[in-house]
C-alpha positions in Angstrom: -64.8 -24.9 -51.4 -64.2 -22.1 -48.9 -60.4 -22.2 -49.7 -61.2 -21.8 -53.4 -63.4 -18.8 -52.7 -60.7 -17.3 -50.6 -58.1 -17.8 -53.3 -60.3 -16.1 -55.9 -61.0 -13.3 -53.4 -57.3 -12.7 -52.9 -56.7 -12.8 -56.6 -59.4 -10.3 -57.2 -58.0 -8.1 -54.5 -54.5 -8.3 -56.1 -55.9 -7.4 -59.5 -57.9 -4.4 -58.0 -54.8 -3.2 -56.1 -52.6 -3.5 -59.2 -55.1 -1.5 -61.3 -55.4 1.1 -58.5 -51.6 1.6 -58.3 -51.4 1.8 -62.1 -54.3 4.3 -62.1 -52.5 6.5 -59.5 -49.3 6.4 -61.6 -51.3 7.5 -64.7 -53.0 10.3 -62.7 -49.7 11.6 -61.4 -48.4 11.7 -65.0 -51.5 13.5 -66.2 -51.3 16.1 -63.4 -47.6 16.8 -64.1 -48.0 17.4 -67.9 -49.4 21.0 -67.5 -46.5 21.8 -65.1 -44.0 20.5 -67.7 -45.6 22.5 -70.4 -45.7 25.6 -68.2 -41.9 25.3 -67.4 -40.9 24.6 -71.1 -40.0 28.2 -71.8 -37.6 28.2 -68.8 -36.0 25.0 -70.1 -35.6 26.6 -73.5 -33.9 29.6 -71.9 -31.5 27.3 -70.1 -30.4 25.5 -73.3 -27.6 27.9 -74.2 -26.1 27.6 -70.7 -26.3 23.8 -70.9 -24.6 23.9 -74.3 -21.8 26.1 -73.0 -21.3 23.8 -70.0 -21.1 20.7 -72.3 -18.6 22.5 -74.6 -16.4 23.3 -71.6 -16.7 19.8 -70.3 -15.7 18.4 -73.7 -12.7 20.8 -73.9 -11.5 19.7 -70.5 -11.8 16.0 -71.5 -9.8 16.6 -74.7 -7.2 18.5 -72.8 -6.9 15.9 -70.1 -6.7 13.1 -72.8 -4.0 14.9 -74.6 -2.0 15.4 -71.4 -2.3 11.7 -70.6 -1.2 10.7 -74.1 1.7 13.2 -74.0 2.9 11.6 -70.7 2.6 8.1 -72.1 4.9 8.7 -75.0 8.1 9.2 -73.0 7.1 6.2 -70.8 6.8 4.0 -73.9 10.2 5.2 -75.2 11.7 4.4 -71.8 10.1 1.0 -71.7 11.4 0.2 -75.2 14.9 1.4 -74.2 14.8 -1.1 -71.2 13.1 -3.9 -73.1 15.2 -3.9 -76.3 18.5 -5.0 -74.7 16.7 -7.6 -72.7 15.0 -8.9 -75.9 18.4 -8.9 -77.7 20.2 -10.8 -74.9 17.4 -13.3 -74.6 17.4 -14.0 -78.3 21.2 -14.9 -78.2 20.8 -17.7 -75.9 
């Protein structure tokens, strides 16, 4: 009987601890909401700079991709020049 009471006591402690941790998380969120609302104008001022940074990043990615593609074309031609005679010779035998 004592073991059963101990088990229920531990279960109740676990539930209370879980609710306490969840309540602390909710309180932290509620406290941070006014700070986020207060800093919203600063975020809105930073949006053009973020947009410019993303545009520059996209331009660099496109340029890098085109360079890689431009370097792969001669390599593909060279591979075909080497592989074509091998394929012709292997088809004869």
